[in-house]
C-alpha positions as CSV (number, residue, x, y, z in Angstrom):
1,M,93.0,124.4,85.9
2,T,94.0,127.0,88.2
3,D,98.3,127.5,88.7
4,T,98.3,125.8,92.4
5,S,102.0,126.1,92.3
6,H,104.0,127.3,95.3
7,P,107.2,129.1,95.3
8,D,108.2,127.2,98.4
9,P,106.1,123.9,98.9
10,L,106.4,121.8,102.0
11,L,104.6,119.0,100.3
12,A,104.9,118.1,96.3
13,L,104.0,115.0,94.4
14,Q,105.4,115.1,91.4
15,S,103.7,112.3,88.8
16,V,103.6,109.9,91.6
17,S,101.6,106.7,90.5
18,V,100.7,103.7,93.0
19,C,99.7,99.9,91.7
20,F,97.5,97.4,93.8
21,G,98.7,94.5,92.1
22,T,97.7,95.1,88.3
23,A,95.4,97.9,89.1
24,R,96.8,101.4,88.9
25,V,94.6,103.3,91.8
26,V,96.6,106.8,91.3
27,N,98.3,107.8,88.5
28,Q,100.3,110.5,87.4
29,V,99.0,113.1,90.6
30,S,101.1,116.1,90.5
31,L,100.3,118.3,93.5
32,Q,101.9,121.3,96.0
33,V,100.8,122.7,99.3
34,G,102.9,125.4,100.8
35,V,103.7,126.4,104.1
36,R,100.8,127.0,106.4
37,Q,98.6,126.2,103.8
38,I,95.3,124.2,104.1
39,G,95.3,121.4,101.0
40,A,92.2,119.6,100.5
41,L,91.7,116.5,98.2
42,V,87.9,115.8,97.1
43,G,86.4,113.5,94.8
44,P,84.1,110.4,94.9
45,N,84.9,107.3,97.4
46,G,87.2,105.1,95.3
47,A,89.0,107.8,93.7
48,G,92.5,107.9,95.2
49,K,92.4,110.3,97.9
50,T,92.6,108.0,100.8
51,T,95.4,106.0,98.5
52,I,97.1,109.2,98.3
53,L,97.3,110.2,101.8
54,K,98.8,106.7,102.8
55,T,101.5,107.4,100.3
56,V,102.8,110.4,101.5
57,A,102.7,108.8,105.1
58,G,104.9,105.8,103.7
59,L,102.2,103.2,104.7
60,L,102.0,102.4,100.5
61,K,104.9,102.7,98.2
62,P,104.7,104.7,94.9
63,S,105.1,102.5,91.7
64,E,106.6,105.9,90.1
65,G,107.1,109.8,90.6
66,R,108.7,111.4,93.6
67,I,107.1,112.7,97.2
68,S,109.1,115.9,98.4
69,F,108.8,117.0,101.9
70,A,110.3,120.4,102.5
71,G,112.6,120.0,99.7
72,T,113.8,116.0,100.5
73,P,112.7,113.2,98.6
74,I,110.8,111.1,100.8
75,E,109.3,108.1,98.9
76,S,112.0,105.7,99.6
77,L,112.0,106.4,103.5
78,Q,110.0,104.3,106.5
79,V,107.1,105.4,108.3
80,W,108.8,106.1,111.4
81,E,111.7,108.2,109.1
82,I,108.9,109.8,107.7
83,V,106.6,111.0,111.2
84,E,110.7,112.0,112.7
85,R,110.2,114.5,109.7
86,G,107.1,115.3,110.7
87,V,104.4,114.2,108.4
88,V,101.7,112.8,110.6
89,Y,98.8,110.6,109.2
90,V,95.5,110.7,111.1
91,P,92.9,107.8,109.2
92,E,89.8,108.1,109.0
93,G,88.2,106.2,112.0
94,M,91.2,106.4,114.0
95,R,90.5,105.1,118.0
96,V,91.3,106.9,121.3
97,F,93.4,103.1,123.6
98,Q,90.1,103.2,125.7
99,E,91.6,102.0,129.2
100,M,93.8,104.7,129.3
101,S,93.4,108.0,130.8
102,V,93.8,111.0,128.4
103,L,97.0,112.3,129.2
104,E,98.1,108.7,128.7
105,N,97.1,108.5,125.3
106,L,98.8,111.6,124.2
107,E,102.3,110.9,125.8
108,I,102.0,107.8,123.1
109,G,102.0,110.2,120.4
110,A,105.4,111.4,121.6
111,Y,107.3,108.5,121.6
112,L,110.0,109.5,119.1
113,D,110.7,112.6,121.4
114,R,110.0,112.0,125.3
115,R,111.7,115.3,125.9
116,A,109.5,117.2,123.9
117,I,106.2,115.9,125.6
118,P,106.1,119.3,128.5
119,E,106.2,121.5,125.7
120,R,103.9,120.2,123.2
121,L,101.6,119.5,125.7
122,E,101.4,123.1,126.8
123,M,100.4,123.8,123.0
124,I,98.1,121.4,122.9
125,F,96.3,122.1,125.5
126,H,96.3,125.8,124.3
127,L,94.3,124.8,121.5
128,L,92.4,122.6,123.0
129,P,91.2,123.6,126.6
130,E,88.8,120.4,126.6
131,L,91.6,117.9,127.0
132,R,93.5,119.9,129.6
133,E,90.1,119.7,131.6
134,K,90.2,115.9,130.8
135,K,93.3,115.1,130.8
136,D,92.7,112.3,134.1
137,V,89.7,111.3,132.7
138,R,90.0,107.5,131.0
139,A,89.6,108.3,127.0
140,G,86.9,105.6,125.9
141,I,84.0,107.3,128.3
142,L,84.6,110.7,126.2
143,S,82.3,111.5,124.0
144,G,83.0,111.1,120.2
145,G,84.0,114.4,119.5
146,Q,85.9,114.6,122.3
147,Q,87.7,111.3,121.0
148,R,88.3,112.5,118.2
149,M,90.3,115.5,119.7
150,V,92.3,112.9,121.3
151,T,93.0,111.2,118.4
152,L,94.1,114.5,116.4
153,A,96.1,116.1,119.6
154,R,97.9,112.4,119.7
155,G,99.2,113.0,115.9
156,L,100.3,116.4,117.2
157,M,102.4,115.3,119.5
158,S,104.7,113.5,117.7
159,G,106.3,117.0,116.6
160,A,103.8,117.2,113.1
161,R,104.6,119.8,110.9
162,L,102.4,118.2,108.2
163,L,98.8,116.9,109.3
164,L,97.0,114.1,106.3
165,L,93.8,113.8,107.9
166,D,91.5,111.5,106.5
167,D,87.9,112.4,106.7
168,P,88.4,114.1,109.9
169,F,84.5,115.1,110.3
170,Q,83.2,111.9,110.1
171,E,80.0,111.6,112.5
172,L,80.7,114.7,114.2
173,S,77.7,117.1,115.5
174,P,77.5,120.2,113.4
175,R,78.7,122.2,116.8
176,V,82.0,119.8,117.2
177,F,82.3,120.1,113.4
178,K,82.5,123.9,113.8
179,R,85.3,123.5,117.0
180,F,87.3,121.3,114.8
181,S,87.1,123.8,111.6
182,D,88.4,126.4,114.2
183,T,90.9,124.3,115.3
184,F,92.7,123.4,111.9
185,R,92.9,127.2,111.1
186,S,94.6,127.5,114.7
187,L,96.7,124.9,113.2
188,K,97.6,126.4,110.4
189,E,98.2,130.2,112.2
190,V,101.1,128.3,114.4
191,G,102.7,127.2,111.3
192,I,101.2,123.1,110.9
193,T,100.5,122.6,107.1
194,L,97.4,120.3,106.6
195,V,96.1,118.2,104.0
196,I,92.6,117.0,104.4
197,A,90.2,114.2,102.5
198,G,86.8,113.8,103.0
199,Q,83.0,113.7,101.8
200,H,82.1,117.5,103.7
201,V,83.1,119.0,100.4
202,R,81.6,122.5,101.3
203,R,83.5,123.2,104.2
204,I,86.7,121.4,103.4
205,L,86.6,123.7,100.3
206,H,86.3,126.7,102.5
207,M,88.8,126.2,104.8
208,A,91.3,125.1,101.9
209,D,94.2,127.1,100.7
210,V,94.8,124.9,97.9
211,A,92.4,121.9,96.7
212,Y,92.4,119.1,94.3
213,L,89.6,117.4,92.2
214,I,90.4,113.7,92.3
215,E,88.7,111.2,89.6
216,D,90.1,107.7,88.9
217,G,93.2,108.4,90.5
218,R,94.2,111.4,88.6
219,V,93.7,115.3,89.2
220,S,91.4,116.7,87.1
221,I,91.0,120.2,88.7
222,S,92.7,122.1,90.8
223,G,92.7,125.8,92.4
224,E,91.8,128.3,95.6
225,G,89.6,125.9,97.6
226,R,86.6,128.4,97.0
227,D,87.0,128.8,93.3
228,L,86.6,125.1,93.1
229,L,83.8,125.0,95.2
230,H,82.2,126.5,92.3
231,N,83.4,124.9,89.4
232,P,80.8,123.3,87.4
233,R,83.4,120.4,86.4
234,L,83.6,119.4,90.1
235,Q,79.7,120.3,91.0
236,H,78.7,117.8,88.0
237,T,81.2,115.2,89.4
238,L,80.0,115.3,92.5
239,F,76.9,116.6,92.7
240,G,75.1,115.4,89.2
241,T,74.5,119.1,88.8
242,V,75.7,123.1,88.2
243,G,74.4,124.7,91.4
244,D,75.3,125.5,94.7
245,P,75.8,122.0,95.9
246,P,74.7,120.6,99.5
247,S,77.4,121.1,102.6
248,V,77.9,116.6,102.7
249,F,77.8,114.5,100.1
250,H,77.9,110.8,100.7
251,L,79.0,107.8,98.6
252,P,79.1,104.3,99.6
253,K,82.1,103.0,101.0
254,T,84.8,100.9,98.5
255,L,88.1,99.5,99.0
256,F,90.0,102.7,98.5
């Protein structure tokens, strides 16, 4: 396993376990993602990727272990306290408020600090100029890709320092997919750290500074994203073969 330790991690999990009843679905997971990095969680559906993201966000509580953000433990905090520190979870399939305008959707994201709305709007309109053009349009009539941009931007409006993105590329066209990939790299450049979980393994790992293969609730291998992409263990686990994997890997949905 490649050493993925970071001298100054923004996010660090130390021996984190999560139980649903008597079932341990995350088991002694340790990982780190540094400031201005893109981290990736890949693995079969049901492996625990979404559970890890929800636990970092405070939606689930670990049965053991420590979660640190910017050097401070956060595992016992409430969700709003974690958001207030700059940790924002964007779940798979997150929806817009369809009857509201794009601008109204974005303003909702800044509910913790209304004074910051003008500054954050300017950052978002710089990164996603499509939303400036559509700011007065009812969000429900936007294309699927544009609605996904609104949900991403709504997370940024909360003042995110760390974005936790669960399958952000789901059902996007190749053109919109590339647009999102470019946006994620731009977010990294302006100082936002991202952790991405999803099924588009090849594209996610090409972006990732650090990546973790999750199997049965554990980290089985880790390393730089491009290195992990060609690791025989990952290829055997996800694709049943050793060789160049396809860009998208589909598995049936499960509870986790």
